[in-house]
Every structure is written in structure tokens, then in C-alpha cells.
C-alpha positions as YAML, in Angstrom:
chain: A
units: angstrom
residues:
- id: 1
  name: UNK
  ca: [-4.91, -74.98, 40.75]
- id: 2
  name: UNK
  ca: [-3.21, -72.36, 43.11]
- id: 3
  name: UNK
  ca: [-4.25, -68.81, 43.18]
- id: 4
  name: UNK
  ca: [-1.02, -68.08, 41.34]
- id: 5
  name: UNK
  ca: [-2.12, -70.45, 38.66]
- id: 6
  name: UNK
  ca: [-5.66, -68.97, 38.39]
- id: 7
  name: UNK
  ca: [-4.10, -65.59, 37.92]
- id: 8
  name: UNK
  ca: [-1.65, -66.51, 35.46]
- id: 9
  name: UNK
  ca: [1.30, -66.11, 38.01]
- id: 10
  name: UNK
  ca: [2.35, -63.37, 40.11]
- id: 11
  name: UNK
  ca: [1.00, -59.83, 39.44]
- id: 12
  name: UNK
  ca: [-2.42, -58.34, 39.28]
- id: 13
  name: UNK
  ca: [-5.23, -60.54, 37.95]
- id: 14
  name: UNK
  ca: [-6.48, -60.30, 34.50]
- id: 15
  name: UNK
  ca: [-8.92, -57.46, 34.20]
- id: 16
  name: UNK
  ca: [-7.72, -55.80, 37.42]
- id: 17
  name: UNK
  ca: [-7.09, -52.10, 37.50]
- id: 18
  name: UNK
  ca: [-3.42, -51.44, 36.90]
- id: 19
  name: UNK
  ca: [-1.26, -49.23, 38.65]
- id: 20
  name: UNK
  ca: [-0.54, -45.82, 37.47]
- id: 21
  name: UNK
  ca: [1.92, -45.23, 34.60]
- id: 22
  name: UNK
  ca: [4.80, -42.89, 35.10]
- id: 23
  name: UNK
  ca: [4.07, -39.21, 34.10]
- id: 24
  name: UNK
  ca: [6.61, -36.81, 32.80]
- id: 25
  name: UNK
  ca: [9.71, -37.14, 34.95]
- id: 26
  name: UNK
  ca: [9.69, -37.97, 38.53]
- id: 27
  name: UNK
  ca: [7.03, -36.34, 40.72]
- id: 28
  name: UNK
  ca: [9.57, -35.37, 43.05]
- id: 29
  name: UNK
  ca: [13.28, -35.42, 43.56]
- id: 30
  name: UNK
  ca: [14.89, -38.46, 45.49]
- id: 31
  name: UNK
  ca: [16.48, -35.97, 48.15]
- id: 32
  name: UNK
  ca: [18.05, -32.74, 48.61]
- id: 33
  name: UNK
  ca: [21.04, -33.81, 46.44]
- id: 34
  name: UNK
  ca: [19.26, -35.17, 43.57]
- id: 35
  name: UNK
  ca: [20.42, -33.03, 40.58]
- id: 36
  name: UNK
  ca: [17.62, -34.30, 38.06]
- id: 37
  name: UNK
  ca: [14.91, -31.75, 37.23]
- id: 38
  name: UNK
  ca: [11.58, -33.63, 36.08]
- id: 39
  name: UNK
  ca: [10.63, -30.28, 34.40]
- id: 40
  name: UNK
  ca: [13.64, -30.20, 32.12]
- id: 41
  name: UNK
  ca: [13.56, -31.66, 28.66]
- id: 42
  name: UNK
  ca: [17.09, -31.95, 28.41]
- id: 43
  name: UNK
  ca: [17.41, -34.13, 31.71]
- id: 44
  name: UNK
  ca: [17.77, -37.77, 30.48]
- id: 45
  name: UNK
  ca: [16.08, -38.87, 33.55]
- id: 46
  name: UNK
  ca: [12.87, -37.35, 32.31]
- id: 47
  name: UNK
  ca: [10.29, -40.16, 31.67]
- id: 48
  name: UNK
  ca: [7.68, -40.32, 28.63]
- id: 49
  name: UNK
  ca: [4.01, -39.14, 29.48]
- id: 50
  name: UNK
  ca: [2.07, -42.11, 28.50]
- id: 51
  name: UNK
  ca: [-1.66, -41.80, 27.84]
- id: 52
  name: UNK
  ca: [-3.95, -44.17, 29.41]
- id: 53
  name: UNK
  ca: [-6.48, -46.29, 27.60]
- id: 54
  name: UNK
  ca: [-8.21, -49.90, 27.13]
- id: 55
  name: UNK
  ca: [-4.74, -51.24, 26.41]
- id: 56
  name: UNK
  ca: [-3.79, -50.93, 30.15]
- id: 57
  name: UNK
  ca: [-5.90, -53.91, 31.06]
- id: 58
  name: UNK
  ca: [-3.66, -56.28, 28.87]
- id: 59
  name: UNK
  ca: [-0.65, -54.96, 30.43]
- id: 60
  name: UNK
  ca: [-1.32, -55.30, 34.16]
- id: 61
  name: UNK
  ca: [2.30, -55.35, 35.30]
- id: 62
  name: UNK
  ca: [4.28, -53.36, 38.05]
- id: 63
  name: UNK
  ca: [6.92, -51.12, 36.44]
- id: 64
  name: UNK
  ca: [10.38, -51.30, 37.88]
- id: 65
  name: UNK
  ca: [13.24, -49.01, 37.08]
- id: 66
  name: UNK
  ca: [17.15, -49.44, 37.05]
- id: 67
  name: UNK
  ca: [19.13, -46.41, 37.32]
- id: 68
  name: UNK
  ca: [21.93, -45.94, 34.59]
- id: 69
  name: UNK
  ca: [24.36, -43.11, 34.00]
- id: 70
  name: UNK
  ca: [22.21, -42.00, 31.13]
- id: 71
  name: UNK
  ca: [18.76, -42.44, 32.59]
- id: 72
  name: UNK
  ca: [16.04, -44.94, 34.12]
- id: 73
  name: UNK
  ca: [15.76, -48.14, 32.32]
- id: 74
  name: UNK
  ca: [12.10, -49.48, 32.76]
- id: 75
  name: UNK
  ca: [11.64, -53.06, 32.98]
- id: 76
  name: UNK
  ca: [9.16, -55.82, 34.12]
- id: 77
  name: UNK
  ca: [10.19, -58.68, 36.46]
- id: 78
  name: UNK
  ca: [7.23, -61.35, 36.72]
- id: 79
  name: UNK
  ca: [7.26, -64.77, 38.48]
- id: 80
  name: UNK
  ca: [9.82, -66.96, 39.73]
- id: 81
  name: UNK
  ca: [11.99, -69.80, 38.53]
- id: 82
  name: UNK
  ca: [14.75, -70.01, 35.82]
- id: 83
  name: UNK
  ca: [15.25, -66.53, 34.19]
- id: 84
  name: UNK
  ca: [13.89, -65.70, 30.76]
- id: 85
  name: UNK
  ca: [15.03, -62.24, 29.42]
- id: 86
  name: UNK
  ca: [12.76, -61.02, 26.46]
- id: 87
  name: UNK
  ca: [14.27, -58.20, 24.35]
- id: 88
  name: UNK
  ca: [11.97, -56.23, 22.02]
- id: 89
  name: UNK
  ca: [12.76, -54.30, 18.92]
- id: 90
  name: UNK
  ca: [12.07, -51.06, 17.10]
- id: 91
  name: UNK
  ca: [9.53, -49.39, 17.48]
- id: 92
  name: UNK
  ca: [8.10, -51.63, 20.09]
- id: 93
  name: UNK
  ca: [8.52, -52.03, 23.84]
- id: 94
  name: UNK
  ca: [7.87, -54.40, 26.60]
- id: 95
  name: UNK
  ca: [4.15, -54.19, 25.74]
- id: 96
  name: UNK
  ca: [4.71, -56.72, 22.89]
- id: 97
  name: UNK
  ca: [5.51, -59.40, 25.46]
- id: 98
  name: UNK
  ca: [2.58, -58.98, 27.45]
- id: 99
  name: UNK
  ca: [0.63, -62.24, 26.56]
- id: 100
  name: UNK
  ca: [3.84, -64.49, 26.63]
- id: 101
  name: UNK
  ca: [4.74, -62.97, 30.05]
- id: 102
  name: UNK
  ca: [1.22, -63.83, 31.62]
- id: 103
  name: UNK
  ca: [2.04, -67.72, 30.79]
- id: 104
  name: UNK
  ca: [5.80, -67.83, 31.35]
- id: 105
  name: UNK
  ca: [5.54, -66.33, 34.82]
- id: 106
  name: UNK
  ca: [3.88, -69.27, 36.03]
- id: 107
  name: UNK
  ca: [6.97, -71.41, 35.61]
- id: 108
  name: UNK
  ca: [9.78, -68.77, 34.97]
- id: 109
  name: UNK
  ca: [11.01, -65.60, 35.90]
- id: 110
  name: UNK
  ca: [10.25, -63.13, 33.16]
- id: 111
  name: UNK
  ca: [12.54, -60.06, 32.61]
- id: 112
  name: UNK
  ca: [11.51, -57.71, 29.92]
- id: 113
  name: UNK
  ca: [13.42, -54.28, 29.75]
- id: 114
  name: UNK
  ca: [12.57, -51.27, 27.65]
- id: 115
  name: UNK
  ca: [15.70, -50.22, 25.87]
- id: 116
  name: UNK
  ca: [17.05, -46.88, 26.56]
- id: 117
  name: UNK
  ca: [15.08, -44.19, 24.75]
- id: 118
  name: UNK
  ca: [12.13, -46.63, 24.10]
- id: 119
  name: UNK
  ca: [8.91, -47.66, 25.81]
- id: 120
  name: UNK
  ca: [8.93, -46.28, 29.53]
- id: 121
  name: UNK
  ca: [12.54, -45.75, 29.88]
- id: 122
  name: UNK
  ca: [14.35, -42.58, 29.88]
- id: 123
  name: UNK
  ca: [15.06, -40.47, 26.67]
- id: 124
  name: UNK
  ca: [18.86, -39.77, 26.53]
- id: 125
  name: UNK
  ca: [19.99, -37.17, 24.04]
- id: 126
  name: UNK
  ca: [22.87, -39.14, 22.71]
- id: 127
  name: UNK
  ca: [22.77, -41.50, 19.79]
- id: 128
  name: UNK
  ca: [23.16, -45.06, 21.14]
- id: 129
  name: UNK
  ca: [24.62, -47.55, 18.90]
- id: 130
  name: UNK
  ca: [24.53, -51.49, 19.09]
- id: 131
  name: UNK
  ca: [27.50, -51.78, 21.17]
- id: 132
  name: UNK
  ca: [25.84, -49.39, 23.71]
- id: 133
  name: UNK
  ca: [22.62, -51.26, 23.70]
- id: 134
  name: UNK
  ca: [24.38, -54.49, 24.61]
- id: 135
  name: UNK
  ca: [26.13, -52.74, 27.28]
- id: 136
  name: UNK
  ca: [23.12, -51.60, 28.70]
- id: 137
  name: UNK
  ca: [21.53, -55.23, 28.77]
- id: 138
  name: UNK
  ca: [24.83, -56.43, 30.21]
- id: 139
  name: UNK
  ca: [24.49, -53.79, 33.04]
- id: 140
  name: UNK
  ca: [20.66, -54.71, 33.44]
- id: 141
  name: UNK
  ca: [21.53, -58.46, 33.82]
- id: 142
  name: UNK
  ca: [24.34, -57.88, 35.94]
- id: 143
  name: UNK
  ca: [22.03, -56.10, 38.34]
- id: 144
  name: UNK
  ca: [18.77, -58.21, 37.94]
- id: 145
  name: UNK
  ca: [20.35, -61.71, 37.37]
- id: 146
  name: UNK
  ca: [23.90, -61.54, 38.13]
- id: 147
  name: UNK
  ca: [24.23, -65.32, 38.27]
- id: 148
  name: UNK
  ca: [23.01, -68.56, 36.76]
- id: 149
  name: UNK
  ca: [21.84, -69.32, 33.39]
- id: 150
  name: UNK
  ca: [19.34, -67.26, 31.28]
- id: 151
  name: UNK
  ca: [17.14, -67.93, 28.34]
- id: 152
  name: UNK
  ca: [17.18, -65.25, 25.91]
- id: 153
  name: UNK
  ca: [14.45, -64.11, 23.63]
- id: 154
  name: UNK
  ca: [14.92, -61.45, 21.11]
- id: 155
  name: UNK
  ca: [12.67, -59.86, 18.28]
- id: 156
  name: UNK
  ca: [13.81, -57.66, 15.61]
- id: 157
  name: UNK
  ca: [16.67, -55.38, 17.08]
- id: 158
  name: UNK
  ca: [16.43, -57.36, 20.21]
- id: 159
  name: UNK
  ca: [17.42, -60.51, 18.48]
- id: 160
  name: UNK
  ca: [21.00, -58.74, 17.55]
- id: 161
  name: UNK
  ca: [21.26, -57.57, 21.09]
- id: 162
  name: UNK
  ca: [20.45, -60.79, 22.69]
- id: 163
  name: UNK
  ca: [23.08, -62.38, 20.39]
- id: 164
  name: UNK
  ca: [25.52, -59.71, 21.34]
- id: 165
  name: UNK
  ca: [25.18, -60.36, 24.91]
- id: 166
  name: UNK
  ca: [25.36, -64.07, 24.28]
- id: 167
  name: UNK
  ca: [28.53, -64.33, 22.48]
- id: 168
  name: UNK
  ca: [30.09, -62.35, 25.43]
- id: 169
  name: UNK
  ca: [28.55, -64.57, 28.16]
- id: 170
  name: UNK
  ca: [28.21, -67.98, 26.37]
- id: 171
  name: UNK
  ca: [28.75, -69.86, 29.64]
- id: 172
  name: UNK
  ca: [25.49, -68.39, 31.00]
- id: 173
  name: UNK
  ca: [23.32, -68.90, 27.80]
- id: 174
  name: UNK
  ca: [20.50, -71.57, 28.64]
- id: 175
  name: UNK
  ca: [18.72, -71.05, 25.32]
- id: 176
  name: UNK
  ca: [18.21, -68.83, 22.39]
- id: 177
  name: UNK
  ca: [14.89, -67.89, 20.78]
- id: 178
  name: UNK
  ca: [15.03, -65.40, 17.77]
- id: 179
  name: UNK
  ca: [11.76, -63.88, 16.26]
- id: 180
  name: UNK
  ca: [11.97, -62.18, 12.82]
- id: 181
  name: UNK
  ca: [15.37, -60.77, 13.31]
- id: 182
  name: UNK
  ca: [18.66, -60.56, 11.33]
- id: 183
  name: UNK
  ca: [22.65, -60.36, 12.01]
- id: 184
  name: UNK
  ca: [23.47, -59.35, 8.42]
- id: 185
  name: UNK
  ca: [22.03, -58.68, 4.94]
- id: 186
  name: UNK
  ca: [21.92, -62.30, 3.25]
- id: 187
  name: UNK
  ca: [23.35, -62.63, -0.13]
- id: 188
  name: UNK
  ca: [20.84, -61.87, -2.85]
- id: 189
  name: UNK
  ca: [18.67, -60.10, -0.37]
- id: 190
  name: UNK
  ca: [17.94, -56.49, -0.78]
- id: 191
  name: UNK
  ca: [17.49, -53.62, 1.74]
- id: 192
  name: UNK
  ca: [13.66, -53.51, 2.19]
- id: 193
  name: UNK
  ca: [12.08, -50.70, 0.26]
- id: 194
  name: UNK
  ca: [9.90, -49.67, 3.20]
- id: 195
  name: UNK
  ca: [12.81, -48.68, 5.08]
- id: 196
  name: UNK
  ca: [15.03, -47.26, 2.48]
- id: 197
  name: UNK
  ca: [13.81, -43.89, 2.90]
- id: 198
  name: UNK
  ca: [14.83, -43.68, 6.40]
- id: 199
  name: UNK
  ca: [18.38, -44.77, 5.62]
- id: 200
  name: UNK
  ca: [21.34, -42.62, 4.50]
- id: 201
  name: UNK
  ca: [20.49, -39.06, 5.44]
- id: 202
  name: UNK
  ca: [20.19, -38.65, 9.31]
- id: 203
  name: UNK
  ca: [18.19, -35.26, 8.97]
- id: 204
  name: UNK
  ca: [15.70, -36.79, 6.70]
- id: 205
  name: UNK
  ca: [15.22, -39.91, 8.91]
- id: 206
  name: UNK
  ca: [14.80, -37.69, 12.06]
- id: 207
  name: UNK
  ca: [12.21, -35.73, 10.15]
- id: 208
  name: UNK
  ca: [10.18, -38.75, 9.12]
- id: 209
  name: UNK
  ca: [10.78, -40.87, 11.97]
- id: 210
  name: UNK
  ca: [11.11, -38.44, 14.84]
- id: 211
  name: UNK
  ca: [9.10, -35.27, 14.14]
- id: 212
  name: UNK
  ca: [6.45, -36.72, 11.74]
- id: 213
  name: UNK
  ca: [6.45, -40.12, 13.56]
- id: 214
  name: UNK
  ca: [5.93, -41.90, 10.14]
- id: 215
  name: UNK
  ca: [8.16, -45.14, 11.21]
- id: 216
  name: UNK
  ca: [5.87, -45.91, 14.20]
- id: 217
  name: UNK
  ca: [2.61, -44.67, 13.04]
- id: 218
  name: UNK
  ca: [2.72, -46.52, 9.79]
- id: 219
  name: UNK
  ca: [4.44, -49.66, 10.85]
- id: 220
  name: UNK
  ca: [1.57, -51.49, 12.90]
- id: 221
  name: UNK
  ca: [-0.44, -51.55, 9.72]
- id: 222
  name: UNK
  ca: [2.35, -53.48, 7.80]
- id: 223
  name: UNK
  ca: [3.56, -55.54, 10.61]
- id: 224
  name: UNK
  ca: [0.77, -57.77, 10.96]
- id: 225
  name: UNK
  ca: [-1.40, -59.98, 8.52]
- id: 226
  name: UNK
  ca: [-4.51, -59.53, 10.65]
- id: 227
  name: UNK
  ca: [-5.58, -56.07, 11.37]
- id: 228
  name: UNK
  ca: [-4.60, -55.11, 15.02]
- id: 229
  name: UNK
  ca: [-7.16, -54.43, 17.56]
- id: 230
  name: UNK
  ca: [-7.43, -50.66, 18.56]
- id: 231
  name: UNK
  ca: [-6.47, -51.31, 22.09]
- id: 232
  name: UNK
  ca: [-3.25, -53.38, 20.98]
- id: 233
  name: UNK
  ca: [-2.24, -50.69, 18.47]
- id: 234
  name: UNK
  ca: [-2.79, -48.02, 21.14]
- id: 235
  name: UNK
  ca: [-0.59, -50.03, 23.49]
- id: 236
  name: UNK
  ca: [2.14, -50.48, 21.11]
- id: 237
  name: UNK
  ca: [2.22, -46.68, 20.21]
- id: 238
  name: UNK
  ca: [1.55, -45.38, 23.60]
- id: 239
  name: UNK
  ca: [5.14, -44.28, 24.47]
- id: 240
  name: UNK
  ca: [5.59, -42.62, 21.14]
- id: 241
  name: UNK
  ca: [2.87, -40.08, 20.68]
- id: 242
  name: UNK
  ca: [5.06, -36.98, 20.56]
- id: 243
  name: UNK
  ca: [8.22, -36.08, 18.66]
- id: 244
  name: UNK
  ca: [10.03, -35.57, 22.10]
- id: 245
  name: UNK
  ca: [9.57, -39.32, 22.87]
- id: 246
  name: UNK
  ca: [10.55, -40.86, 19.29]
- id: 247
  name: UNK
  ca: [14.32, -40.02, 18.80]
- id: 248
  name: UNK
  ca: [15.44, -43.32, 19.51]
- id: 249
  name: UNK
  ca: [13.14, -44.88, 17.01]
- id: 250
  name: UNK
  ca: [15.15, -42.64, 14.50]
- id: 251
  name: UNK
  ca: [18.35, -43.75, 16.32]
- id: 252
  name: UNK
  ca: [17.69, -47.58, 15.87]
- id: 253
  name: UNK
  ca: [17.16, -47.05, 12.12]
- id: 254
  name: UNK
  ca: [20.38, -44.86, 11.70]
- id: 255
  name: UNK
  ca: [22.20, -47.81, 13.49]
- id: 256
  name: UNK
  ca: [21.47, -50.25, 10.68]
- id: 257
  name: UNK
  ca: [25.04, -50.90, 9.60]
- id: 258
  name: UNK
  ca: [24.55, -50.81, 5.76]
- id: 259
  name: UNK
  ca: [28.20, -49.85, 4.81]
- id: 260
  name: UNK
  ca: [31.58, -51.09, 6.39]
- id: 261
  name: UNK
  ca: [32.49, -47.62, 7.62]
- id: 262
  name: UNK
  ca: [29.42, -47.46, 9.80]
- id: 263
  name: UNK
  ca: [29.80, -47.26, 13.53]
- id: 264
  name: UNK
  ca: [28.12, -50.57, 14.35]
- id: 265
  name: UNK
  ca: [29.68, -52.76, 11.26]
- id: 266
  name: UNK
  ca: [32.37, -54.24, 13.25]
- id: 267
  name: UNK
  ca: [30.00, -55.00, 16.32]
- id: 268
  name: UNK
  ca: [27.89, -56.95, 14.19]
- id: 269
  name: UNK
  ca: [30.80, -58.86, 12.45]
- id: 270
  name: UNK
  ca: [32.36, -59.56, 15.81]
- id: 271
  name: UNK
  ca: [28.85, -61.20, 16.94]
- id: 272
  name: UNK
  ca: [29.00, -63.20, 13.94]
- id: 273
  name: UNK
  ca: [32.41, -64.47, 14.57]
- id: 274
  name: UNK
  ca: [31.44, -65.30, 17.93]
- id: 275
  name: UNK
  ca: [28.58, -67.68, 17.40]
- id: 276
  name: UNK
  ca: [30.64, -70.74, 17.21]
- id: 277
  name: UNK
  ca: [30.80, -70.25, 20.99]
- id: 278
  name: UNK
  ca: [26.87, -71.02, 21.07]
- id: 279
  name: UNK
  ca: [27.02, -74.03, 18.93]
- id: 280
  name: UNK
  ca: [25.81, -76.32, 21.88]
- id: 281
  name: UNK
  ca: [23.00, -73.66, 23.04]
- id: 282
  name: UNK
  ca: [19.36, -74.99, 22.26]
- id: 283
  name: UNK
  ca: [18.12, -72.19, 19.80]
- id: 284
  name: UNK
  ca: [14.45, -71.72, 18.46]
- id: 285
  name: UNK
  ca: [13.65, -69.57, 15.31]
- id: 286
  name: UNK
  ca: [10.15, -68.08, 15.27]
- id: 287
  name: UNK
  ca: [9.38, -66.49, 12.10]
- id: 288
  name: UNK
  ca: [6.45, -64.87, 10.48]
- id: 289
  name: UNK
  ca: [6.86, -65.72, 6.88]
- id: 290
  name: UNK
  ca: [5.01, -62.47, 5.61]
- id: 291
  name: UNK
  ca: [7.55, -60.23, 7.17]
- id: 292
  name: UNK
  ca: [8.23, -57.47, 4.53]
- id: 293
  name: UNK
  ca: [11.53, -56.86, 6.53]
- id: 294
  name: UNK
  ca: [12.80, -59.85, 7.76]
- id: 295
  name: UNK
  ca: [11.80, -62.08, 4.77]
- id: 296
  name: UNK
  ca: [12.07, -65.89, 4.41]
- id: 297
  name: UNK
  ca: [15.68, -65.35, 3.01]
- id: 298
  name: UNK
  ca: [16.79, -63.84, 6.45]
- id: 299
  name: UNK
  ca: [15.24, -67.20, 8.13]
- id: 300
  name: UNK
  ca: [17.26, -69.26, 5.93]
- id: 301
  name: UNK
  ca: [20.38, -67.12, 6.81]
- id: 302
  name: UNK
  ca: [19.75, -67.32, 10.40]
- id: 303
  name: UNK
  ca: [19.53, -71.28, 10.23]
- id: 304
  name: UNK
  ca: [22.78, -71.40, 8.64]
- id: 305
  name: UNK
  ca: [24.23, -69.22, 11.51]
- id: 306
  name: UNK
  ca: [22.53, -71.43, 14.15]
- id: 307
  name: UNK
  ca: [22.56, -75.00, 12.46]
- id: 308
  name: UNK
  ca: [21.23, -76.32, 15.74]
- id: 309
  name: UNK
  ca: [18.14, -74.34, 15.80]
- id: 310
  name: UNK
  ca: [14.60, -75.69, 15.47]
- id: 311
  name: UNK
  ca: [12.18, -73.50, 13.39]
- id: 312
  name: UNK
  ca: [8.34, -72.55, 13.90]
- id: 313
  name: UNK
  ca: [7.61, -71.06, 10.45]
- id: 314
  name: UNK
  ca: [4.17, -69.11, 10.43]
- id: 315
  name: UNK
  ca: [2.94, -68.42, 6.86]
- id: 316
  name: UNK
  ca: [0.11, -66.29, 8.01]
- id: 317
  name: UNK
  ca: [1.96, -64.01, 10.14]
- id: 318
  name: UNK
  ca: [4.03, -60.95, 9.46]
- id: 319
  name: UNK
  ca: [6.75, -59.02, 11.30]
- id: 320
  name: UNK
  ca: [5.08, -59.11, 14.63]
- id: 321
  name: UNK
  ca: [4.02, -62.45, 14.61]
- id: 322
  name: UNK
  ca: [3.04, -62.44, 18.21]
- id: 323
  name: UNK
  ca: [0.15, -60.23, 17.23]
- id: 324
  name: UNK
  ca: [-0.70, -62.37, 14.46]
- id: 325
  name: UNK
  ca: [-0.65, -65.84, 16.09]
- id: 326
  name: UNK
  ca: [0.08, -65.86, 19.79]
- id: 327
  name: UNK
  ca: [-1.80, -69.02, 20.37]
- id: 328
  name: UNK
  ca: [0.58, -71.02, 18.33]
- id: 329
  name: UNK
  ca: [3.78, -69.21, 19.39]
- id: 330
  name: UNK
  ca: [3.39, -69.26, 23.20]
- id: 331
  name: UNK
  ca: [2.83, -72.77, 23.78]
- id: 332
  name: UNK
  ca: [5.79, -73.57, 21.47]
- id: 333
  name: UNK
  ca: [7.92, -71.05, 23.30]
- id: 334
  name: UNK
  ca: [6.88, -72.59, 26.56]
- id: 335
  name: UNK
  ca: [7.61, -76.21, 25.69]
- id: 336
  name: UNK
  ca: [10.96, -75.26, 24.14]
- id: 337
  name: UNK
  ca: [12.01, -73.35, 27.33]
- id: 338
  name: UNK
  ca: [10.93, -76.33, 29.57]
- id: 339
  name: UNK
  ca: [12.78, -78.59, 27.49]
- id: 340
  name: UNK
  ca: [15.98, -76.23, 27.52]
- id: 341
  name: UNK
  ca: [15.67, -76.10, 31.25]
- id: 342
  name: UNK
  ca: [15.40, -79.78, 32.14]
- id: 343
  name: UNK
  ca: [16.81, -81.73, 29.19]
- id: 344
  name: UNK
  ca: [20.31, -83.19, 29.14]
- id: 345
  name: UNK
  ca: [22.94, -80.68, 29.36]
- id: 346
  name: UNK
  ca: [20.69, -77.91, 30.83]
- id: 347
  name: UNK
  ca: [22.50, -75.20, 32.61]
- id: 348
  name: UNK
  ca: [22.01, -74.46, 36.14]
- id: 349
  name: UNK
  ca: [19.38, -71.55, 36.58]
- id: 350
  name: UNK
  ca: [20.21, -68.77, 39.24]
- id: 351
  name: UNK
  ca: [17.92, -67.61, 42.04]
- id: 352
  name: UNK
  ca: [14.97, -66.23, 40.61]
...
């Protein structure tokens, strides 16, 4: 066993003191021509202040940043090998991938960005739509993994964003793994009652999700079947402690296209129409069956959209199945990615 294997891959050893997290904004300008003021709350390059805690020991990764026109996109880049891109949903961040990354980085290059406005990324003022999110990931992968095949893993909103990038770039998709997500409201399914109060009225949604923080504070207790450990819950909520850092949570909710006139309705339809181009791509569906949002009906619908997919159904897991059952999910994911990398028809990976 190599030192890297003993350490779970590249990066600090488990239990090692992690490096400092970003504070509010940058500590100093890049240079005399840098127009960004780290103390101006209107500056999109202002970064969230994150409270340290015991959760940091489970997230021992180096922070990296990609500059975008609307701010700094935070991401993790761990390990070497074929590229796996892990896309989180709402209201999570790259912290949710902490345990898979420790295993994947022994064999793969794991990229885990925080969507703009989420996690440790900047907080731009503008409302971002699904198309903007897909564009962001396209720019991110264009910089970090411009060539070669990519394994996409997406949870919640990250699933729709992953599929959005995939239908634009089918020749580069090595595999798809989707975890408790959705691309449309299935027939005979209803909008989950828990999120109904956040829909319809933008002002009410921003009051509840941004100002009062109800969406992020209540979800952890409903997203898992087993109660989350304090450090895990603290880590998931760390970037969203104040209303100044929660606007994108409301933005994601308001971007759910519940009627045809919605700005993201056509984007979602176009993704669905483009799925035929992915019919030969290996696909894995991982589903917590006690999810109160993406119920079993959503799993059945996704199986219809991706008939080539394999399924790992978890009866005792909820909306965040990685928190409920990581010991079952991570080995399954690793085995699937290895088969998709080396099996017949596998696409050539890029340098990683």
C-alpha cells in the first residue's frame, strides 16, 4: 500500500488540521488594478464567511477558485486519473461529497464545484437560471478538464445541471450517476407539500428561505432517515449561517419550472429532448426511497428517461442518501465508475 493509498489519495491525511477557509472577501486586492472591494457587500467577488468547527476534520481538502464574470467559483480538485465531476443540489455544497471524494481520489480525479451563490463560491446579486448554471459548469469544465471523457455525478439540482451539460456534450460523457433528482414532474405526481410554500410568490420565498433561513435549517432533519451527527449538520449549513449568504437557496427554489411560462421551462424540455443522444452512456440511479421530495415515482420516471440505467434503491435512506448509507453507496459508485472506465466502449479519459 502506497502512502497515497493509506491517506485515501491526495490531500491532507484524515484527521490532519485542514487549511484556513476563506473569510469575507479577499484579504487583499490582486494588484493595483483590481476593482473588487472585499468589504463591499454588493461586490460579487465577496466570499462567504464560514464558521470553523469539528466538521472541518471531515473536509480536509484544498480550496481552489475559478474566476467568472459574476464572481469566484469555489471547487475541489482531488486525485489523478479519469475525471469525475460531482455536482451538488440545493441547499448543499461540495461538503456533501466529502466521503466519496476520499475514496474516488485514489483512482480518479474528483472535481466538485460549488454552484455560484452556494457553498464557498461568491454571492452574485443576479437571479441565476438553469441555463446559467449549465453555462457555469460548461465554463468550469472548459477550464479544468477541457479534453477527454468525464463521469458526471449529480444530486438534486445537480442532476438536472449534469444532464444539461451532457446533452450539449454527449461525445464527452463517460457515464452518468444521478442521485435523488428529477427532470420533470411525473404523471400522477404532485409538487411536494414541503416546498409548496416557497413557490409562487418570490417575496414570500425570499422571506422564508433567505431572510429566515427556513429551507436550509429545516431540510437536514427531513432529508435523512437517521439523525445527522452534529458535525455533519454543521458542515452542511456552514456557508448559509446568515441571510447575506442564502439568496441562491431561494433562487434555486424559484427556478423550479412549475408552469410553461417559467423562464427555465424550455431549458428543461430541451434537456429531455436531448436525452436520446445519451442512450449509449452507462447510467446509474442511486435513490433514497424515503425521499419526501423526489419520491419513488421520480425514480420510475428517470428509469423511463434513461432505460439503460442500473438502479441502487435504498429503502432506509432519504433525500440525502449519502448521509444515510455511505457504506452502501460509495462502493457501488466506485465499481460502476471503474466498469464505465475500462469496459467495452469506454471513452478515452483526458489528462488528469
